Every structure is written in structure tokens, then in C-alpha cells.
C-alpha positions as CSV (number, residue, x, y, z in Angstrom):
1,M,34.8,-73.9,21.5
2,K,32.8,-72.8,18.5
3,H,33.4,-75.4,15.5
4,T,31.4,-73.6,12.8
5,R,33.3,-71.8,10.1
6,P,31.8,-68.3,9.6
7,P,29.2,-67.5,6.6
8,A,31.8,-64.9,5.2
9,I,34.7,-67.8,4.9
10,P,33.2,-70.2,2.0
11,D,34.0,-73.8,2.5
12,V,35.8,-75.1,-0.7
13,R,36.8,-78.4,0.3
14,R,35.8,-81.9,-1.0
15,F,33.1,-83.2,0.8
16,T,29.9,-81.3,-0.1
17,L,26.6,-82.8,-0.8
18,L,26.5,-80.4,-4.3
19,I,29.7,-81.8,-5.3
20,V,28.8,-85.3,-4.8
21,L,25.9,-85.3,-6.5
22,A,27.4,-83.6,-9.4
23,L,30.1,-86.1,-9.5
24,T,27.6,-89.0,-10.0
25,A,26.9,-88.0,-13.6
26,L,30.7,-87.8,-14.5
27,P,33.7,-90.2,-14.8
28,A,35.9,-90.4,-11.8
29,V,38.5,-87.9,-12.0
30,H,41.5,-88.1,-9.6
31,A,43.7,-85.4,-9.9
32,Q,47.3,-84.9,-8.4
33,E,47.0,-83.7,-4.6
34,L,50.3,-82.1,-4.4
35,N,51.6,-79.0,-6.0
36,C,55.2,-79.5,-4.8
37,Q,58.3,-77.6,-5.6
38,V,61.5,-79.0,-5.3
39,T,65.0,-77.4,-4.8
40,L,68.3,-79.0,-5.0
41,N,71.8,-78.3,-3.5
42,R,74.7,-80.2,-4.4
43,E,77.7,-77.6,-3.6
44,A,79.0,-80.3,-1.4
45,I,79.7,-83.0,-4.2
46,T,82.0,-81.7,-6.9
47,G,83.2,-83.4,-9.9
48,T,82.0,-83.9,-13.8
49,E,81.1,-87.2,-12.8
50,F,78.1,-86.1,-10.6
51,G,76.6,-83.9,-13.1
52,F,73.6,-86.3,-13.6
53,L,72.5,-85.3,-10.3
54,D,71.2,-82.1,-12.0
55,E,68.5,-84.5,-13.4
56,F,67.3,-85.7,-9.7
57,R,65.3,-82.4,-9.1
58,E,63.3,-83.1,-12.3
59,E,62.9,-86.6,-11.3
60,L,61.6,-85.7,-7.7
61,F,59.2,-83.1,-9.0
62,R,57.8,-85.8,-11.5
63,Y,57.3,-88.5,-9.0
64,L,55.7,-86.3,-6.0
65,N,53.5,-84.3,-8.5
66,G,52.7,-86.7,-11.2
67,R,50.5,-89.1,-9.4
68,A,47.4,-89.4,-7.4
69,W,48.3,-90.1,-3.5
70,T,44.6,-90.6,-2.8
71,D,41.2,-91.5,-4.1
72,D,40.0,-88.1,-3.3
73,V,38.8,-85.9,-6.0
74,F,41.0,-82.5,-6.1
75,R,40.2,-79.3,-8.1
76,P,43.4,-77.7,-9.4
77,E,43.2,-74.8,-6.7
78,E,42.7,-77.3,-4.0
79,R,46.1,-79.0,-4.5
80,I,48.4,-78.8,-1.6
81,D,51.2,-76.6,-2.0
82,C,54.6,-77.9,-0.7
83,Q,58.2,-77.9,-0.7
84,F,61.1,-80.4,-0.5
85,Q,64.5,-78.8,-0.3
86,V,67.1,-81.3,-0.6
87,T,70.8,-80.7,0.1
88,F,73.5,-83.3,-0.8
89,T,76.1,-83.4,2.1
90,E,78.2,-86.6,1.0
91,A,78.8,-88.9,-1.7
92,L,79.5,-92.3,-0.5
93,S,80.1,-93.6,-4.0
94,Q,79.0,-92.7,-7.5
95,T,75.4,-93.8,-6.9
96,A,75.3,-93.7,-3.1
97,F,74.6,-90.6,-1.4
98,R,73.8,-88.9,2.0
99,A,71.6,-85.7,2.1
100,Q,69.4,-83.6,4.3
101,I,65.7,-82.8,3.3
102,V,63.3,-80.2,4.7
103,V,59.9,-80.5,3.9
104,Q,57.1,-78.0,4.4
105,A,53.7,-77.4,3.4
106,S,50.7,-74.6,3.5
107,R,47.3,-74.1,3.2
108,P,45.1,-70.8,2.6
109,I,43.5,-69.1,5.6
110,Y,40.0,-68.4,4.8
111,G,38.8,-64.9,4.3
112,T,42.2,-63.7,3.9
113,A,45.2,-63.7,0.9
114,Q,47.6,-65.3,3.6
115,R,48.8,-68.7,3.8
116,T,49.7,-70.7,6.9
117,T,52.2,-73.5,7.2
118,T,50.5,-76.6,8.1
119,F,53.7,-79.1,8.3
120,R,57.4,-78.3,8.3
121,A,60.1,-81.1,9.1
122,S,64.1,-81.1,8.9
123,D,65.4,-84.6,8.4
124,T,69.1,-84.7,8.5
125,D,69.6,-88.5,7.6
126,W,68.5,-89.6,4.3
127,L,70.9,-92.1,2.7
128,F,70.1,-93.6,-0.8
129,S,71.4,-94.6,-4.0
130,Y,70.7,-92.8,-7.3
131,A,72.1,-93.8,-11.0
132,R,72.3,-91.7,-14.2
133,G,68.9,-92.1,-15.8
134,Q,67.3,-93.8,-13.1
135,N,63.5,-93.6,-12.9
136,L,61.6,-93.6,-9.5
137,I,58.9,-96.0,-9.3
138,Y,56.2,-95.9,-6.9
139,D,55.5,-99.4,-4.9
140,P,53.9,-99.0,-1.4
141,N,54.6,-102.9,-0.8
142,R,58.3,-102.4,-1.1
143,F,60.9,-100.7,0.8
144,D,63.3,-98.2,-1.1
145,A,65.8,-96.0,0.6
146,L,65.0,-92.9,-1.9
147,T,61.3,-93.5,-2.6
148,S,60.2,-94.5,0.5
149,V,61.2,-91.2,2.3
150,L,59.4,-89.4,-0.5
151,D,56.4,-91.3,0.3
152,F,56.6,-91.0,3.9
153,Y,56.5,-87.1,3.7
154,A,53.9,-87.0,0.9
155,N,51.6,-88.7,3.3
156,M,52.4,-86.5,6.3
157,I,51.8,-83.5,4.1
158,L,48.5,-84.9,3.4
159,G,47.8,-86.1,7.1
160,Y,48.6,-82.5,8.4
161,D,46.4,-80.7,5.8
162,Y,43.5,-82.9,6.4
163,D,43.9,-82.6,10.0
164,T,43.4,-79.0,9.7
165,F,39.9,-79.3,7.9
166,E,38.6,-82.4,10.2
167,A,39.3,-83.6,13.3
168,F,41.8,-86.6,13.2
169,G,41.1,-86.4,9.3
170,G,44.6,-87.6,8.6
171,T,44.7,-90.9,10.4
172,R,44.7,-93.2,7.2
173,F,47.9,-91.2,5.9
174,Y,49.5,-91.7,9.3
175,E,48.8,-95.3,9.1
176,R,50.3,-95.5,5.7
177,A,53.5,-93.5,7.0
178,F,53.8,-96.2,9.8
179,R,53.6,-99.0,7.7
180,I,56.4,-97.2,5.3
181,A,58.7,-97.0,8.5
182,E,57.8,-100.6,9.3
183,L,58.9,-101.6,6.1
184,S,62.6,-100.2,6.5
185,R,62.9,-102.8,9.8
186,A,64.0,-105.9,7.6
187,T,66.6,-103.7,5.6
188,E,69.8,-101.9,6.5
189,A,68.0,-98.4,6.8
190,G,66.3,-99.7,9.9
191,T,69.6,-99.4,11.6
192,P,69.1,-96.5,14.5
193,G,70.8,-93.5,13.0
194,R,69.7,-93.7,9.4
195,G,66.6,-91.6,9.9
196,W,64.2,-94.3,10.1
197,F,64.6,-95.1,13.7
198,G,66.0,-93.3,16.7
199,Q,67.2,-94.1,20.2
200,G,66.9,-92.2,23.5
201,I,64.6,-89.6,24.7
202,E,65.6,-87.2,22.0
203,D,64.6,-89.5,19.3
204,R,63.5,-87.6,16.2
205,S,63.0,-90.4,13.6
206,R,60.5,-90.9,11.0
207,F,59.1,-93.8,12.9
208,T,58.8,-92.1,16.1
209,L,56.9,-89.1,14.2
210,A,54.5,-91.4,12.9
211,Q,54.1,-93.4,16.0
212,E,53.2,-90.4,18.0
213,L,50.5,-89.2,15.8
214,L,49.0,-92.3,16.1
215,D,49.2,-92.9,19.9
216,P,46.0,-91.8,21.6
217,V,48.4,-90.3,24.3
218,F,49.1,-87.6,21.8
219,A,45.4,-87.1,20.4
220,P,45.8,-83.5,21.9
221,V,48.3,-82.4,19.4
222,R,46.2,-83.8,16.4
223,Q,43.4,-82.1,18.1
224,A,45.2,-78.8,18.2
225,Q,46.2,-78.9,14.6
226,Y,42.2,-78.9,13.9
227,D,41.3,-76.3,16.4
228,Y,44.2,-73.9,15.8
229,H,43.8,-73.7,11.9
230,F,39.8,-74.2,11.4
231,T,38.5,-72.6,14.8
232,V,41.1,-70.0,15.3
233,L,42.9,-68.9,11.9
234,D,39.6,-69.4,9.7
235,H,37.5,-67.5,12.1
236,F,40.1,-64.7,13.0
237,V,39.0,-62.2,10.4
238,V,35.5,-62.0,11.2
239,E,35.5,-63.2,15.2
240,P,39.0,-62.1,16.5
241,E,38.1,-61.9,20.2
242,Q,36.6,-65.5,20.3
243,A,39.6,-66.6,18.2
244,W,42.1,-65.5,21.0
245,V,40.0,-67.3,23.8
246,D,40.0,-70.4,21.4
247,A,44.0,-70.0,20.7
248,L,44.7,-69.9,24.4
249,E,42.3,-73.0,25.0
250,T,44.3,-74.7,22.2
251,L,47.6,-74.0,23.8
252,S,46.2,-75.0,27.3
253,A,45.4,-78.4,26.1
254,L,48.8,-78.8,24.7
255,H,50.4,-77.3,27.9
256,E,48.1,-80.1,30.1
257,L,49.8,-82.6,27.7
258,Y,53.3,-81.2,28.3
259,L,52.9,-81.3,31.9
260,Q,51.8,-84.9,31.9
261,N,54.7,-86.0,30.1
262,N,57.2,-83.8,31.6
263,R,59.0,-83.1,28.5
264,R,59.0,-82.3,24.7
265,R,57.9,-84.8,22.2
266,Y,58.8,-85.0,18.5
267,V,55.2,-84.1,17.6
268,T,55.0,-81.3,19.3
269,D,58.3,-79.9,18.2
270,V,57.0,-80.5,14.8
271,F,53.7,-78.4,15.6
272,F,55.6,-75.6,16.9
273,G,58.3,-75.6,14.4
274,A,55.5,-74.5,11.9
275,K,53.5,-72.3,14.2
276,Y,56.0,-70.4,16.7
277,Q,56.1,-67.1,14.7
278,E,52.6,-66.9,13.4
279,I,51.5,-67.6,16.9
280,V,53.8,-64.7,18.2
281,S,51.8,-62.5,15.4
282,L,48.3,-64.0,16.4
283,M,48.5,-63.0,20.0
284,L,50.4,-59.8,19.9
285,D,47.2,-57.8,20.5
286,A,45.4,-60.5,22.6
287,P,44.4,-59.8,26.2
288,Q,45.5,-63.6,26.7
289,R,49.2,-62.8,25.6
290,N,50.9,-63.2,28.9
291,E,49.0,-66.4,29.6
292,A,50.1,-67.6,26.2
293,Y,53.7,-66.6,26.7
294,A,53.9,-68.6,30.0
295,M,52.8,-71.6,28.4
296,L,54.8,-71.3,25.1
297,T,58.2,-70.4,26.7
298,E,57.5,-73.7,29.2
299,M,56.7,-76.1,26.3
300,D,58.7,-74.9,23.3
301,P,62.3,-73.1,25.0
302,A,63.9,-73.3,21.4
303,H,61.8,-70.6,20.2
304,I,61.9,-68.2,23.5
305,G,63.6,-65.4,21.8
306,T,60.8,-65.1,19.4
307,Y,58.1,-65.7,22.2
308,D,59.8,-62.8,24.0
309,G,58.2,-60.5,21.7
310,L,54.8,-61.0,23.3
311,V,55.9,-59.4,26.3
312,N,58.5,-57.1,24.9
313,S,56.4,-55.1,22.7
314,R,54.4,-53.4,25.3
């Protein structure tokens, strides 16, 4: 498998010698890494006493976009586009709430005007307190039911993004996310069913996602995150035939992992949840589409209706 970006695709990431040399003559500037849009739906919570929740969106926006999450230098155009979609589902009191959150991030496909989703997660168990006029304070050493979820997913966004440019490049961010989940153990939030920890083989908790991303058993998923984005998508515009070969090789590695575990895991569900539609578009004209279809429908039956397009379009 080839791991060199084609000359036609410029390398715009941070770590080039030219940039490093230029920065040595300048004061360090750590720009914000996230370019995050926040949407809020509170239709399930009515009453004038909850009008202050309209401030909540602005407070989340400020918290996510207003600070540096790393020590790396980002140019404005390198900020990671992401979305936090928050839906309030229940008011437990005037200041305690239950909500669902969908988090998604994307990055450019080089040599094209298109973007690709790098991470997408739907979290249905977010319980937290928020009062009128409350400021959100970042403290990585203290668990908070509200900000710790934001911190967790900010690190997931960074980890998944970094993994697309360097194999296993996002490890430090997954380690941070894991530590956040561990902090919840000593609190009521650590009770199974509150989002941080789950039970059974269908566990889709935050802790499980961070744990699987750091588990060597699931290293093929992280390798696939790099191979699929850097080797397949970033090269497709100049080497489509080779990209198809590499895409099938990536799917084969994931399929082998699936056969070894004999069941789906959260980390693979997240990968396919972000990629299933794009994979179909990518492989639609590939000679290997039937082989891809057989593996995809076995690994990811939840999206079989979409994968059917690989064989029904002919």
C-alpha cells in the first residue's frame, strides 16, 4: 500500500521544516483548533422559566471555539470544522436536564472541493446541570457533568482528525478522553446508564469508545482511519485505480478484525457510521465493488440498504 501523497496534492498540515524554521523567529501563537457550529433544540422543554436556555448555545459555542485544546500551531484555514447538535429531552428540575447530542467533524479531501466526515457519534445519555448566567469553566482535573462531555468529544474530534494525517497520530487525545471517563467513576455520573459506562455486549458508552481506541486489539480500525483518508481519499483524484485497490485492502483489514471478534464493536460502528455512504460512492465504479459489498454487509448490517446500491446499480 502506498503512503505518499501525490505531488498534485499540497501538504497543508502543520509539521513541515519550513514552517518550523519560520516559527522559531516568531512568538508562539496557539490558535483555536475547532471551528465548531452549535445548534440547540429545546422544543421538549416549554415554559418561560426555561427561557435562559437560549443562552446555552452561545455558552457552548464560546467554550468549544474560544480556547486552544493543544499546543500545536493551527492556521485559521486549518481549524477543524465540526458540529454539536444538542436536543433537550427532559427537564428534571429548573436547572437539571437530560439531553441528546450528535457530534460530527470533517476535513477536506485534498485535490478536490469536497469534505469528508472524520467522526460522527450520537450520544443519547447526557445528564447535566445548567443555571441562568452560568459560565463554563475548563478544568481537566475535575469532573463536571456538563463540561466533561464537551471536553471528551473535543478530544475525540482532534484524535480522529489527527489519525487521518498520521497513523496513530491521535493517541494523546484518546488518552485524554479516557482520563475524563475515568474521572467520572467517582461521581454519580459514573453509574451505568448515564452515558459514561455501559453494560453488556452492546455497550456504546463514552468510556468504551475511548478504551477501544487505545486497545491494541482494535489498532486495525485506527490504521484504517489513516489509510482510508490519506491513502485512498487524498489520492483518489490522481490515482483512482490504485485508490480502489487500497480501499479494498483497508476493508479487508477491518473484516479480518470483525471475524476475529465475531461481532461488531463500538469503534467500528463509529467508523462505518461516518463512512458508509461515502464508501458506496467511492466504490460504485470499482472492479472490486462485489468484494467490498460482501464484507460491508457482514461487518455493518445496519446500513445494508445503502450498500445494496453497490450491486443493484448494475
